[in-house]
Residue, then its C-alpha position, 0 to 999 in steps of 0.5 A: m500500499l502506499e505510504p500515507k505520505v506518499m498518497k497526499l502529496l499524490l493526490d494534493g497534485t505534484v510534478i512527475p517528469a517522464h525521465p528520459l535515456a541518457l545515451n552517448r555517441n555510440r547509443q550506450l547508456d551515459e550512468t552520469s548524464q542519467r543520474r544528472l538527470t534525476n538529480y535535477y528533477m528534485d533539484s526543479g522540486a519536482g514532486g517524483i520521477a517516472v521512469g521506464v516509461h515511454t520517454t524511457q524509452f520502451e526498447i529498454r525492455d529488449p534483451m538486445f538492450n536489456l537496461y529497464e532494471k538498470v534506470l530503475r536501479l540508478a534513479a531509486e539509488e539517486v533519490d535514496k541517496r539525497e534523503l529528502q526532507h520531502p516525499f519525492i515519488k518514484v513510479a516505475g512504468i509498467c507494460g506487457s502481457t499481464e506476466q511481464a507487466e507481473r515481472e515488472a512489479f515485483i523488480a519496482r517494487s523491489m527497488g522501492y518504487d511507489l506506484g506502477l504506471l501501467s500502459p495499456g499498450g500492444l494489447n488491442d487483443l485483450t478484452e476490457a475485462e483481461m485488462l481489468e483483470r491484467t491492473s486488478r493482478v498487478s495491483e496485488i504487486l504495487p498501487v497502479f497508477g491508470f494511464y489512458l493512451q492515445p491511440s495514435v501511439g498504440g493505446r484504444v479507446f476506453s468505454y465509460d463502463f471500463w472507467r467505472a469498474f478500474a477506479d472500483i479496483p483497491n489498490v488503483h490510487a491515480i489515473k493519467m489520462a492522455p487519450f487527447n481527447r476531451y470526450q475520453t479525458l470526461d469520460v474517467i473524469r465521471a467514472v472516478c467520480h461516481s466510485e466510491r474510491r473517489d476521494e482515494i484516486a488522484l487524476y494526473t493529464g497527461n494531454d500533452d496538447n492541454i495542460v494548462q487547461d485540464l489543471l485550470t478546471s474544476y469539474e462538478i459531475i453530478v453523482e445521485g443528485q449531488t455535485v462532485r467536485k474533482e479536479i486533475v491536480g498534477g500531470l505526468l508527462g513527458h512534457w514536463a521531463v524539460w524546462t522542469k523548474k517552470a514546469v513546477e513554477l505553473l502548477d504553483e500558480i495553477k493552485q493559487v488561480r483554479n479556485s479563485g474564480s479569476i483565472p488571469a488572460s496571461l495563464l491562457q496565453k501561455s496555456l497557448e504558449i505551452t501546447d505550441a511548445n510542445a507540438v515542437f517538442f513531441d513533432a505532431a507535424n510528422g504523427f510523433k516520430g520526433c518526440i523522444a529525440g526533440i525531447n532529448e535535443v532540449l537536454a542537450r543543448q541545456g547540458l545535461l545530455q551529451g546528444n539526442w540520441c536514441l536506442l533505435e538509429k531510426e529515433h531521430l530528430s524530424p526534418g526542420q524540427s531544430e529550427e523549430i526548436d528554434r523559434v520557440y527558444r526565441d518567443y517563448p524565452h520566458l518557458n524555459d528554464d536555462d538559467f536554473v541548469k548553469a546554477c546547478m551544473h555549476s554548483s555541482 
């Protein structure tokens, strides 16, 4: 079960970056940079990290690379080494068949991870009932962070009834909503609100195209004639793997204004700017082909990575993507945290 202090932070809402994979020019693990990244997220004020997820590259599980346990261990070691005086949520990406997911959950639990982000990717042959059974079995090993993954990158559309049953699984404590679809996001929110476990489940955005709006909105759902209020309290995002200090400041600002009844126009403008930046980093114009390389490119420009290399040579920046990153830097200088990164690297 989740420790109470971790549960409280999860429910209060925090920034959880999806942890990238640091490689050298030979496409081998760069352990020094990998550890540096973990410390950057802690220094930035993030409330946790997600390791072994899409941004970490799913190929880490392939026998030819065999990096899954390694990257989980490196991150856990850095977090434990810091002896932080506040909770820092460790989320492990969990994928594959029920048997594979159970194995990965045991690995994550043995390393002290708090939750498993359970991906539905690549399992379109399973029925919704079978997906619920998979979730239940994994939850008996490790608390589950649910994941609604957009179909364009390997996810699928789930019914309202699926999410309603999902929310009732006792050891589910959060859901990352990333269908990039308003209707499907609302299905999850309604389903959780109708569950008796609604107060035990934290909603997190993964909708990179709608980050600020997701976080600004308080959802009021009618349940048996009564109004239930639920908010998307934080984000577990690949987008927050870069410029993380600014993401922490953004969430703090949103929390302050969310319930005030008055949202400043400047925050709505920033929402558009962040969506524009995300489209560039994630290479939305090319079907997200350069999404991981795009994140790595920004981190490389900051000196946190040696380069934007991915495990597979076919994974690289799309034509014109580097120039678009130049544009985002030029047009929205207030969104980057380059000065903070320089200060951190200088002090270390």
